[in-house]
Residue frames as a rotation matrix with the C-alpha (Angstrom) as fourth column:
UNK 1
-0.609 -0.156 0.778 -3.57
-0.291 -0.868 -0.402 -49.60
0.738 -0.471 0.484 35.67
UNK 2
-0.564 0.395 -0.725 -4.84
0.740 0.631 -0.232 -50.50
0.366 -0.667 -0.648 39.21
UNK 3
0.443 0.879 0.173 -7.56
0.645 -0.447 0.620 -48.84
0.623 -0.163 -0.765 41.20
UNK 4
0.398 -0.366 -0.841 -5.11
0.768 -0.369 0.524 -47.42
-0.502 -0.854 0.134 43.80
UNK 5
-0.703 -0.699 0.132 -3.25
0.636 -0.534 0.556 -45.49
-0.318 0.475 0.821 41.05
UNK 6
-0.308 0.682 0.663 -6.56
0.631 -0.376 0.679 -44.26
0.712 0.627 -0.314 39.72
UNK 7
0.674 0.606 -0.423 -7.65
0.706 -0.358 0.612 -42.95
0.219 -0.711 -0.668 43.09
UNK 8
0.033 -0.754 -0.656 -4.27
0.727 -0.432 0.533 -41.28
-0.685 -0.495 0.534 43.77
UNK 9
-0.769 -0.321 0.553 -4.29
0.636 -0.479 0.605 -39.59
0.070 0.817 0.572 40.40
UNK 10
0.070 0.897 0.437 -7.83
0.619 -0.383 0.686 -38.34
0.782 0.222 -0.582 40.87
UNK 11
0.692 0.192 -0.696 -7.13
0.711 -0.348 0.611 -37.04
-0.125 -0.918 -0.378 44.39
UNK 12
-0.331 -0.896 -0.295 -3.88
0.729 -0.441 0.523 -35.34
-0.600 -0.042 0.799 43.31
UNK 13
-0.679 0.144 0.720 -5.63
0.581 -0.495 0.647 -33.62
0.449 0.857 0.252 40.41
UNK 14
0.439 0.899 -0.007 -8.47
0.662 -0.318 0.679 -32.58
0.608 -0.302 -0.734 42.65
UNK 15
0.362 -0.382 -0.850 -5.97
0.785 -0.368 0.499 -31.05
-0.503 -0.848 0.167 45.05
UNK 16
-0.741 -0.648 0.177 -4.38
0.622 -0.563 0.544 -29.00
-0.253 0.513 0.820 42.26
UNK 17
-0.289 0.725 0.624 -7.79
0.557 -0.403 0.726 -27.79
0.778 0.558 -0.288 41.17
UNK 18
0.635 0.523 -0.569 -8.56
0.755 -0.264 0.600 -26.77
0.164 -0.810 -0.563 44.75
UNK 19
-0.124 -0.782 -0.611 -5.29
0.766 -0.467 0.441 -24.79
-0.630 -0.414 0.657 44.98
UNK 20
-0.885 -0.236 0.401 -6.06
0.460 -0.579 0.674 -22.90
0.073 0.781 0.621 41.81
UNK 21
-0.060 0.982 0.180 -9.68
0.868 -0.038 0.495 -22.25
0.493 0.186 -0.850 42.66
UNK 22
-0.633 -0.197 0.749 -8.92
-0.070 -0.948 -0.309 -19.41
0.771 -0.248 0.586 45.08
UNK 23
-0.962 0.273 0.016 -10.88
-0.018 -0.003 -1.000 -18.46
-0.272 -0.962 0.007 48.18
UNK 24
-0.409 0.899 -0.155 -14.43
-0.425 -0.037 0.905 -19.72
0.808 0.436 0.397 47.74
UNK 25
0.186 0.560 0.807 -16.98
-0.980 0.053 0.190 -20.95
0.064 -0.826 0.559 50.17
UNK 26
-0.672 -0.591 0.446 -16.04
-0.659 0.752 0.003 -24.30
-0.337 -0.292 -0.895 51.66
UNK 27
-0.040 0.735 0.677 -19.33
-0.060 0.674 -0.736 -25.98
-0.997 -0.070 0.017 50.96
UNK 28
0.798 0.329 -0.506 -19.35
-0.472 -0.181 -0.863 -24.91
-0.375 0.927 0.011 47.34
UNK 29
-0.045 -0.918 -0.395 -15.74
-0.993 0.083 -0.079 -25.95
0.105 0.389 -0.915 46.88
UNK 30
-0.577 -0.165 0.800 -16.42
-0.454 0.879 -0.146 -29.34
-0.679 -0.448 -0.582 48.45
UNK 31
0.399 0.829 0.393 -19.32
-0.022 0.437 -0.899 -30.01
-0.917 0.350 0.192 46.14
UNK 32
0.772 -0.143 -0.620 -17.48
-0.632 -0.286 -0.721 -28.86
-0.074 0.948 -0.311 42.99
UNK 33
-0.275 -0.961 -0.028 -14.31
-0.962 0.274 0.013 -30.77
-0.004 0.031 -1.000 43.86
UNK 34
-0.284 0.242 0.928 -16.28
-0.270 0.908 -0.320 -33.91
-0.920 -0.342 -0.193 44.56
UNK 35
0.784 0.619 0.032 -17.82
-0.101 0.179 -0.979 -33.66
-0.612 0.764 0.202 41.12
UNK 36
0.503 -0.683 -0.530 -14.44
-0.849 -0.275 -0.451 -33.01
0.162 0.677 -0.718 39.52
UNK 37
-0.439 -0.681 0.586 -12.91
-0.786 0.607 0.116 -35.95
-0.435 -0.410 -0.802 41.40
UNK 38
0.153 0.591 0.792 -15.62
-0.038 0.804 -0.593 -38.29
-0.988 0.060 0.145 40.21
UNK 39
0.924 0.201 -0.324 -15.19
-0.303 -0.129 -0.944 -37.15
-0.232 0.971 -0.058 36.58
UNK 40
0.127 -0.963 -0.238 -11.41
-0.977 -0.079 -0.200 -37.55
0.174 0.258 -0.950 36.73
UNK 41
-0.375 -0.220 0.900 -11.77
-0.548 0.836 -0.024 -40.98
-0.747 -0.503 -0.434 38.32
UNK 42
0.606 0.676 0.420 -14.07
0.001 0.527 -0.850 -42.10
-0.796 0.515 0.318 35.53
UNK 43
0.797 -0.356 -0.487 -11.62
-0.592 -0.300 -0.748 -40.83
0.121 0.885 -0.450 32.91
UNK 44
-0.230 -0.942 0.246 -8.69
-0.969 0.246 0.035 -42.57
-0.093 -0.230 -0.969 34.60
UNK 45
-0.092 0.273 0.957 -10.67
-0.258 0.922 -0.288 -45.81
-0.962 -0.274 -0.014 34.81
UNK 46
0.890 0.455 -0.030 -11.51
-0.120 0.170 -0.978 -45.57
-0.440 0.874 0.206 31.14
UNK 47
0.383 -0.846 -0.371 -7.85
-0.898 -0.247 -0.365 -45.01
0.217 0.473 -0.854 30.31
UNK 48
-0.435 -0.598 0.673 -6.87
-0.774 0.630 0.060 -48.08
-0.460 -0.495 -0.737 32.35
UNK 49
0.190 0.609 0.770 -9.54
-0.076 0.791 -0.607 -50.30
-0.979 0.057 0.196 30.82
UNK 50
0.956 0.293 0.012 -9.04
0.005 0.028 -1.000 -49.34
-0.294 0.956 0.025 27.17
UNK 51
0.240 -0.950 0.201 -5.27
0.780 0.312 0.542 -48.89
-0.577 0.027 0.816 27.26
UNK 52
-0.367 -0.322 0.873 -5.50
0.802 -0.585 0.121 -45.56
0.472 0.744 0.473 25.45
UNK 53
-0.870 -0.001 -0.493 -5.85
0.300 -0.795 -0.527 -41.96
-0.391 -0.607 0.692 26.56
UNK 54
0.070 0.974 0.217 -9.46
0.902 0.031 -0.430 -40.79
-0.426 0.226 -0.876 26.29
UNK 55
-0.471 -0.157 0.868 -10.16
0.678 -0.694 0.242 -37.92
0.564 0.702 0.434 23.92
UNK 56
-0.156 0.371 -0.916 -10.86
0.770 -0.535 -0.348 -34.63
-0.619 -0.759 -0.202 25.70
UNK 57
0.308 0.334 0.891 -12.63
0.857 -0.503 -0.108 -31.91
0.412 0.797 -0.441 23.74
UNK 58
-0.700 -0.617 -0.360 -10.87
0.707 -0.673 -0.219 -28.57
-0.107 -0.408 0.907 24.14
UNK 59
0.434 0.829 -0.353 -13.03
0.754 -0.549 -0.361 -25.57
-0.493 -0.110 -0.863 24.92
UNK 60
0.250 -0.342 0.906 -12.52
0.728 -0.550 -0.409 -22.58
0.638 0.762 0.112 22.63
UNK 61
-0.747 -0.563 -0.353 -10.72
0.662 -0.580 -0.475 -19.57
0.063 -0.589 0.806 24.06
UNK 62
0.189 0.857 -0.479 -13.14
0.804 -0.415 -0.426 -17.00
-0.564 -0.305 -0.767 25.45
UNK 63
0.155 -0.068 0.985 -13.71
0.794 -0.585 -0.166 -14.02
0.588 0.808 -0.037 23.21
UNK 64
-0.847 -0.472 -0.244 -12.39
0.529 -0.708 -0.468 -10.67
0.048 -0.526 0.849 24.35
UNK 65
-0.041 0.880 -0.473 -15.11
0.693 -0.316 -0.648 -8.39
-0.720 -0.354 -0.597 25.63
UNK 66
0.042 0.128 0.991 -16.49
0.933 -0.359 0.006 -6.26
0.356 0.925 -0.134 22.81
UNK 67
-0.633 -0.300 -0.714 -15.61
0.541 -0.831 -0.130 -2.59
-0.554 -0.469 0.688 23.02
UNK 68
0.456 0.872 -0.180 -18.12
0.506 -0.420 -0.753 0.03
-0.732 0.252 -0.632 22.09
UNK 69
0.527 -0.323 -0.786 -15.44
-0.567 -0.823 -0.041 1.95
-0.634 0.467 -0.616 20.24
UNK 70
0.913 -0.231 0.337 -13.81
0.373 0.809 -0.454 -1.13
-0.168 0.540 0.825 18.71
UNK 71
0.577 -0.707 -0.409 -10.27
-0.346 -0.666 0.661 0.14
-0.740 -0.240 -0.629 19.39
UNK 72
-0.232 -0.713 0.661 -8.59
0.410 0.545 0.731 -2.23
-0.882 0.441 0.166 16.92
UNK 73
0.195 0.390 0.900 -10.67
0.981 -0.063 -0.186 -0.94
-0.016 0.919 -0.394 14.04
UNK 74
0.962 0.161 -0.218 -10.21
0.183 -0.979 0.084 2.62
-0.200 -0.121 -0.972 15.24
UNK 75
0.196 -0.969 -0.152 -6.43
-0.147 -0.183 0.972 2.23
-0.969 -0.169 -0.179 15.20
UNK 76
-0.329 -0.285 0.900 -6.53
0.757 0.490 0.432 0.69
-0.564 0.824 0.054 11.73
UNK 77
0.591 0.636 0.497 -8.73
0.805 -0.503 -0.315 3.51
0.050 0.586 -0.809 10.46
UNK 78
0.869 -0.285 -0.404 -6.41
-0.116 -0.912 0.394 6.17
-0.480 -0.296 -0.826 11.88
UNK 79
-0.091 -0.976 0.197 -3.38
0.008 0.197 0.980 4.46
-0.996 0.091 -0.010 10.38
UNK 80
0.202 0.221 0.954 -4.92
0.894 0.357 -0.272 4.26
-0.401 0.908 -0.125 6.91
UNK 81
-0.743 -0.537 -0.398 -3.53
0.294 -0.797 0.527 6.85
-0.601 0.275 0.751 4.53
UNK 82
0.267 0.866 -0.423 -5.97
-0.132 -0.402 -0.906 9.08
-0.955 0.297 0.007 2.67
UNK 83
0.413 -0.056 0.909 -6.27
0.830 0.434 -0.350 8.49
-0.375 0.899 0.225 -1.05
UNK 84
-0.620 -0.715 -0.323 -3.96
0.494 -0.675 0.548 10.80
-0.610 0.180 0.772 -3.03
UNK 85
0.536 0.789 -0.301 -5.50
0.292 -0.508 -0.810 13.69
-0.792 0.347 -0.503 -4.92
UNK 86
0.145 -0.439 0.887 -4.64
0.989 0.038 -0.143 14.54
0.029 0.898 0.439 -8.50
UNK 87
-0.494 -0.422 -0.760 -2.95
0.473 -0.864 0.172 17.91
-0.729 -0.274 0.627 -8.97
UNK 88
-0.776 0.261 -0.574 -4.85
-0.591 -0.621 0.516 18.45
-0.221 0.739 0.636 -12.20
UNK 89
0.220 0.888 0.405 -8.15
-0.348 0.459 -0.818 17.32
-0.911 0.039 0.410 -13.68
UNK 90
-0.552 -0.402 -0.730 -7.77
-0.823 0.123 0.555 14.94
-0.134 0.907 -0.399 -16.59
UNK 91
0.591 0.803 -0.080 -9.74
-0.791 0.557 -0.253 12.27
-0.159 0.213 0.964 -18.40
UNK 92
0.473 -0.400 0.785 -8.60
0.106 0.910 0.401 8.68
-0.875 -0.107 0.473 -19.05
UNK 93
0.801 -0.164 0.575 -7.89
0.590 0.056 -0.806 9.74
0.100 0.985 0.142 -22.65
UNK 94
0.751 -0.532 0.391 -5.65
-0.444 -0.845 -0.297 12.55
0.488 0.049 -0.871 -21.43
UNK 95
0.512 -0.577 0.636 -3.80
-0.506 0.395 0.767 10.16
-0.694 -0.715 -0.090 -19.13
UNK 96
0.543 -0.266 0.797 -3.09
0.600 0.786 -0.147 8.02
-0.588 0.558 0.586 -22.17
UNK 97
0.889 -0.208 0.409 -2.01
0.200 -0.626 -0.754 11.10
0.412 0.752 -0.515 -24.11
UNK 98
0.617 -0.693 0.373 0.61
-0.785 -0.508 0.354 12.01
-0.056 -0.511 -0.858 -21.50
UNK 99
0.434 -0.451 0.780 1.87
-0.116 0.831 0.545 8.44
-0.893 -0.327 0.308 -21.37
UNK 100
0.645 -0.157 0.748 2.34
0.727 0.425 -0.538 8.28
-0.233 0.891 0.389 -25.14
UNK 101
0.860 -0.351 0.369 3.97
-0.134 -0.855 -0.501 11.70
0.492 0.381 -0.783 -25.31
UNK 102
0.533 -0.685 0.497 6.41
-0.752 -0.115 0.649 10.90
-0.387 -0.720 -0.576 -22.50
UNK 103
0.486 -0.331 0.809 7.25
0.279 0.936 0.215 7.56
-0.828 0.122 0.547 -24.10
UNK 104
0.747 -0.167 0.644 7.98
0.641 -0.080 -0.764 9.27
0.179 0.983 0.047 -27.40
UNK 105
0.831 -0.419 0.366 9.98
-0.413 -0.905 -0.100 12.10
0.374 -0.068 -0.925 -25.85
UNK 106
-0.038 -0.868 0.494 12.27
-0.999 0.022 -0.037 9.98
0.021 -0.495 -0.868 -23.67
UNK 107
0.881 0.350 -0.320 11.90
-0.387 0.920 -0.060 6.40
0.273 0.177 0.946 -24.87
UNK 108
0.490 -0.697 -0.523 14.41
0.495 0.717 -0.491 4.19
0.718 -0.018 0.696 -23.06
UNK 109
-0.208 -0.562 0.801 15.32
-0.378 -0.709 -0.595 6.88
0.902 -0.426 -0.065 -20.50
UNK 110
-0.909 -0.188 -0.371 15.42
0.260 0.439 -0.860 6.41
0.324 -0.879 -0.350 -16.74
UNK 111
-0.020 0.937 -0.349 12.31
0.955 0.121 0.271 6.49
0.296 -0.328 -0.897 -14.57
UNK 112
-0.077 -0.063 -0.995 13.40
0.652 -0.759 -0.002 9.80
-0.755 -0.649 0.099 -12.99
UNK 113
-0.941 -0.292 -0.172 13.81
0.046 -0.614 0.788 11.31
-0.336 0.733 0.591 -16.45
UNK 114
-0.593 0.790 0.153 10.30
0.515 0.226 0.827 10.24
0.619 0.569 -0.541 -17.44
UNK 115
0.122 0.610 -0.783 8.88
0.980 -0.199 -0.003 11.69
-0.158 -0.767 -0.622 -14.22
UNK 116
-0.498 -0.405 -0.767 10.59
0.342 -0.904 0.256 15.01
-0.797 -0.135 0.589 -14.99
UNK 117
-0.984 0.153 0.087 9.12
0.038 -0.296 0.954 15.20
0.172 0.943 0.286 -18.51
UNK 118
-0.221 0.957 -0.188 5.66
0.781 0.289 0.553 14.28
0.584 -0.024 -0.812 -17.22
UNK 119
-0.039 0.155 -0.987 6.00
0.859 -0.500 -0.112 16.97
-0.511 -0.852 -0.114 -14.55
UNK 120
-0.921 -0.291 -0.258 6.67
0.113 -0.835 0.538 19.61
-0.372 0.467 0.803 -17.21
UNK 121
-0.656 0.741 0.140 3.31
0.263 0.051 0.963 18.76
0.707 0.669 -0.228 -18.80
UNK 122
0.131 0.710 -0.692 1.50
0.950 0.110 0.292 18.88
0.283 -0.696 -0.660 -15.46
UNK 123
-0.386 -0.358 -0.850 3.23
0.657 -0.754 0.019 22.15
-0.648 -0.551 0.526 -14.55
UNK 124
-0.990 0.041 0.138 2.05
0.083 -0.624 0.777 23.69
0.117 0.780 0.614 -17.80
UNK 125
-0.204 0.976 -0.071 -1.56
0.597 0.182 0.781 22.77
0.776 0.117 -0.620 -17.09
UNK 126
0.268 0.266 -0.926 -1.20
0.956 -0.195 0.221 24.50
-0.122 -0.944 -0.307 -13.73
UNK 127
-0.648 -0.635 -0.421 0.61
0.568 -0.771 0.287 27.58
-0.507 -0.053 0.860 -15.08
UNK 128
0.224 0.840 -0.494 -1.57
0.231 -0.538 -0.810 30.57
-0.947 0.068 -0.315 -16.12
UNK 129
-0.130 -0.336 -0.933 0.41
-0.731 -0.603 0.319 31.26
-0.669 0.724 -0.167 -19.31
UNK 130
-0.967 -0.156 -0.201 -0.50
-0.250 0.729 0.637 27.84
0.047 0.666 -0.744 -20.75
UNK 131
-0.167 0.949 -0.269 -3.85
-0.532 0.143 0.835 26.23
0.830 0.282 0.480 -21.62
UNK 132
-0.249 0.137 0.959 -5.70
-0.968 -0.008 -0.250 24.72
-0.027 -0.991 0.135 -18.69
UNK 133
0.763 0.494 0.417 -6.10
-0.489 0.863 -0.128 21.15
-0.423 -0.106 0.900 -19.89
UNK 134
-0.060 -0.801 0.596 -3.77
-0.025 0.598 0.801 18.29
-0.998 0.033 -0.056 -20.79
UNK 135
0.300 0.239 0.923 -5.21
0.835 0.401 -0.376 17.95
-0.461 0.884 -0.079 -24.28
UNK 136
0.988 0.106 0.115 -4.76
0.148 -0.870 -0.470 21.64
0.051 0.481 -0.875 -25.06
UNK 137
0.485 -0.874 -0.016 -1.20
-0.573 -0.332 0.750 21.67
-0.661 -0.354 -0.662 -23.72
UNK 138
-0.171 -0.592 0.787 -0.18
0.182 0.766 0.616 18.64
-0.968 0.249 -0.023 -25.76
UNK 139
0.224 0.324 0.919 -1.86
0.943 0.166 -0.288 19.91
-0.245 0.932 -0.268 -28.94
UNK 140
0.671 -0.024 -0.741 -0.56
0.024 -0.998 0.053 23.49
-0.741 -0.053 -0.670 -28.69
UNK 141
0.960 -0.278 0.042 1.30
0.029 -0.051 -0.998 24.62
0.279 0.959 -0.041 -31.84
UNK 142
0.309 -0.950 0.040 5.04
-0.279 -0.131 -0.951 23.89
0.909 0.283 -0.306 -31.93
UNK 143
0.228 -0.206 0.952 5.10
-0.973 -0.069 0.218 22.27
0.021 -0.976 -0.217 -28.48
UNK 144
-0.329 -0.299 0.896 4.78
-0.370 0.913 0.169 18.50
-0.869 -0.276 -0.412 -28.87
UNK 145
0.210 0.526 -0.824 4.09
-0.941 -0.119 -0.315 18.14
-0.264 0.842 0.470 -32.61
UNK 146
-0.335 -0.405 -0.851 5.99
-0.646 0.756 -0.106 14.86
0.686 0.514 -0.515 -33.03
UNK 147
-0.979 -0.166 0.118 5.31
-0.196 0.609 -0.769 13.29
0.056 -0.776 -0.628 -29.66
UNK 148
-0.310 0.935 0.174 1.54
-0.643 -0.071 -0.763 13.74
-0.701 -0.348 0.623 -29.74
UNK 149
0.074 0.291 -0.954 1.45
-0.939 0.341 0.031 11.68
0.335 0.894 0.299 -32.93
UNK 150
-0.835 -0.450 -0.317 2.57
-0.314 0.862 -0.397 8.73
0.452 -0.232 -0.861 -30.83
UNK 151
-0.627 0.699 0.344 -0.87
-0.350 0.141 -0.926 8.80
-0.696 -0.701 0.157 -29.22
UNK 152
0.344 0.832 -0.436 -2.73
-0.756 -0.030 -0.654 8.49
-0.557 0.555 0.618 -32.52
UNK 153
0.823 -0.186 -0.536 -0.28
-0.277 0.693 -0.666 6.18
0.496 0.697 0.519 -34.32
UNK 154
0.781 -0.483 0.396 1.91
-0.428 0.047 0.902 4.64
-0.455 -0.874 -0.170 -31.62
UNK 155
0.366 -0.786 -0.498 5.50
-0.533 0.262 -0.805 4.01
0.763 0.560 -0.323 -32.56
UNK 156
-0.761 -0.542 -0.357 6.31
0.044 0.506 -0.862 3.08
0.648 -0.671 -0.361 -28.96
UNK 157
0.395 0.907 -0.146 3.70
0.170 0.084 0.982 1.98
0.903 -0.412 -0.121 -26.48
UNK 158
0.207 -0.303 0.930 4.13
-0.837 -0.547 0.008 3.26
0.507 -0.780 -0.367 -22.90
UNK 159
-0.251 -0.338 -0.907 5.99
0.182 0.904 -0.388 0.78
0.951 -0.262 -0.166 -20.74
UNK 160
0.402 0.461 -0.791 5.49
0.804 0.235 0.546 0.22
0.437 -0.856 -0.277 -16.99
UNK 161
-0.453 -0.660 -0.599 8.04
0.849 -0.525 -0.063 2.89
-0.273 -0.537 0.798 -16.04
UNK 162
-0.891 0.144 0.430 6.31
0.123 -0.836 0.535 5.48
0.436 0.530 0.727 -18.21
UNK 163
0.087 0.993 -0.081 2.88
0.289 0.053 0.956 4.67
0.953 -0.106 -0.282 -16.81
UNK 164
0.337 -0.024 -0.941 4.19
0.938 0.095 0.334 4.90
0.082 -0.995 0.055 -13.25
UNK 165
-0.729 -0.674 -0.123 6.05
0.676 -0.736 0.027 8.12
-0.108 -0.063 0.992 -14.05
UNK 166
-0.556 0.618 0.555 2.87
0.030 -0.653 0.757 9.79
0.831 0.438 0.344 -15.28
UNK 167
0.457 0.715 -0.529 1.04
0.561 0.230 0.795 8.66
0.690 -0.660 -0.296 -12.15
UNK 168
-0.081 -0.589 -0.804 3.84
0.981 -0.188 0.039 10.15
-0.174 -0.786 0.593 -10.02
UNK 169
-0.896 -0.293 0.332 3.67
0.382 -0.892 0.243 13.45
0.225 0.344 0.911 -11.89
UNK 170
-0.220 0.914 0.342 -0.09
0.007 -0.349 0.937 13.72
0.976 0.208 0.070 -11.46
UNK 171
0.692 0.639 -0.335 -0.34
0.242 0.232 0.942 12.60
0.680 -0.733 0.006 -7.82
UNK 172
0.436 -0.609 -0.663 3.02
0.888 0.172 0.426 13.28
-0.145 -0.774 0.616 -6.19
UNK 173
0.593 -0.228 -0.773 5.12
0.066 -0.942 0.328 16.42
-0.803 -0.246 -0.544 -5.56
UNK 174
0.965 -0.240 -0.104 6.93
-0.167 -0.261 -0.951 17.99
0.201 0.935 -0.292 -8.51
UNK 175
0.593 -0.804 0.028 10.53
0.621 0.480 0.620 16.81
-0.512 -0.350 0.784 -8.94
UNK 176
0.130 -0.536 0.834 11.65
0.935 -0.213 -0.283 19.59
0.330 0.817 0.473 -11.32
UNK 177
-0.554 -0.317 -0.770 11.34
0.639 -0.755 -0.149 22.73
-0.534 -0.575 0.620 -9.23
UNK 178
0.238 0.791 -0.564 8.56
0.113 -0.599 -0.793 24.04
-0.965 0.124 -0.232 -11.44
UNK 179
-0.784 -0.619 -0.052 10.11
-0.004 -0.080 0.997 23.40
-0.621 0.782 0.060 -14.87
UNK 180
0.323 0.920 -0.223 7.93
-0.205 -0.162 -0.965 24.36
-0.924 0.357 0.136 -17.83
UNK 181
0.764 -0.153 -0.627 10.30
-0.640 -0.050 -0.767 23.67
0.086 0.987 -0.136 -20.73
UNK 182
0.227 -0.800 0.556 12.98
-0.096 0.549 0.830 21.23
-0.969 -0.242 0.048 -21.78
UNK 183
0.840 -0.004 -0.542 14.99
-0.542 0.007 -0.840 20.58
0.008 1.000 0.004 -24.90
UNK 184
0.629 -0.658 0.414 17.73
0.475 0.747 0.464 18.29
-0.615 -0.095 0.783 -26.15
UNK 185
0.307 -0.570 -0.763 20.75
-0.527 -0.769 0.363 20.31
-0.793 0.290 -0.536 -27.43
UNK 186
-0.597 -0.601 0.532 21.78
0.036 0.642 0.766 17.35
-0.802 0.476 -0.361 -29.57
UNK 187
-0.416 0.537 0.734 18.62
0.892 0.398 0.215 17.59
-0.177 0.744 -0.644 -31.67
UNK 188
0.608 0.679 -0.413 17.93
0.633 -0.728 -0.265 21.33
-0.480 -0.100 -0.871 -31.48
UNK 189
0.336 -0.450 0.827 19.05
0.726 -0.436 -0.532 24.05
0.600 0.780 0.180 -33.84
UNK 190
-0.625 -0.738 -0.256 21.23
0.740 -0.455 -0.496 26.89
0.249 -0.499 0.830 -32.60
UNK 191
-0.648 0.418 0.637 18.54
-0.234 -0.905 0.356 29.57
0.725 0.082 0.684 -32.90
UNK 192
0.458 0.870 -0.183 16.03
-0.133 0.271 0.953 27.59
0.879 -0.412 0.240 -30.84
UNK 193
0.211 -0.474 -0.855 18.69
0.872 0.487 -0.055 26.60
0.443 -0.734 0.515 -28.32
UNK 194
-0.802 -0.531 0.273 19.65
0.392 -0.813 -0.431 30.25
0.451 -0.238 0.860 -27.86
UNK 195
-0.121 0.842 0.525 16.03
-0.392 -0.527 0.754 31.12
0.912 -0.115 0.394 -27.12
UNK 196
0.660 0.329 -0.675 15.93
0.382 0.627 0.679 28.57
0.647 -0.706 0.288 -24.32
UNK 197
-0.054 -0.825 -0.562 19.27
0.961 0.109 -0.252 29.64
0.270 -0.554 0.787 -22.88
UNK 198
-0.862 -0.378 0.337 18.65
0.334 -0.924 -0.184 33.40
0.381 -0.047 0.923 -23.04
UNK 199
-0.354 0.822 0.446 14.93
-0.448 -0.568 0.690 33.75
0.821 0.045 0.569 -22.38
UNK 200
0.656 0.672 -0.344 14.39
-0.111 0.536 0.837 31.15
0.747 -0.510 0.427 -19.69
UNK 201
0.246 -0.526 0.814 15.74
-0.969 -0.150 0.196 30.26
0.019 -0.837 -0.547 -16.26
UNK 202
-0.171 -0.416 -0.893 17.89
-0.436 0.845 -0.310 27.14
0.884 0.336 -0.326 -16.30
UNK 203
0.678 0.461 0.573 16.89
-0.723 0.276 0.633 24.46
0.134 -0.843 0.521 -13.76
UNK 204
0.057 -0.653 0.755 18.95
-0.480 0.645 0.594 21.31
-0.876 -0.396 -0.277 -14.37
UNK 205
-0.050 -0.130 -0.990 20.15
-0.961 0.278 0.012 18.83
0.274 0.952 -0.139 -16.97
UNK 206
0.015 0.114 0.993 19.27
-0.534 0.841 -0.089 15.15
-0.845 -0.529 0.074 -17.09
UNK 207
-0.139 -0.123 0.983 20.38
0.425 0.889 0.172 12.53
-0.895 0.441 -0.071 -19.61
UNK 208
-0.730 -0.311 0.608 20.76
0.671 -0.162 0.723 14.94
-0.126 0.936 0.327 -22.50
UNK 209
0.212 0.829 0.517 17.78
0.720 -0.490 0.492 17.17
0.661 0.268 -0.701 -21.74
UNK 210
-0.907 -0.419 -0.045 18.06
0.358 -0.709 -0.607 20.66
0.222 -0.567 0.793 -20.28
UNK 211
0.035 0.973 -0.230 15.11
0.951 0.039 0.306 21.83
0.307 -0.230 -0.924 -18.18
UNK 212
-0.880 -0.290 0.376 14.01
0.235 -0.954 -0.186 25.45
0.412 -0.075 0.908 -17.69
UNK 213
-0.315 0.774 -0.549 11.47
0.794 -0.102 -0.600 27.44
-0.520 -0.625 -0.582 -15.71
């Protein structure tokens, strides 16, 4: 690389820098451009002498001016959803009780079916005609006598669907329309079935269970 090319390159680059600099005082511009020209000339000479492009350290991008309100964080905070609230108060042991009862009642059923059964338990805790705690509801005479045994001597352990169904029943809106009872006609005697059908308000049927309010 000859000296003429070096000078032309430096002058051309200096001209581009001058065009981009905007309206500034002539004396200041002249001094700054002279310095820039000298630096570019030195770099070009080094390139020509060594046969390789000199390394140029890149300056980091300037940081955005800090905002007093930190709008990005404010937007994120406003977009964050509040933590869900449980519809009923219950202990970790009572959560496990519901899970084991639901698993025993509808083992192998669909997720929606498990949510419905779990909702019946939650609805009972909320209803004034039933005891006010999960433990009392599940241990009430003639209500879940077989299923509650699955908590103390598990025949079937709650699977992922059952665990999620109980969570949905406790934290999300009821899917049963306020159902407080259910029974399976296939496994229920005629006298008991008649009590359900005549004394209660029918809600819906799902996978062999009839639900009532």
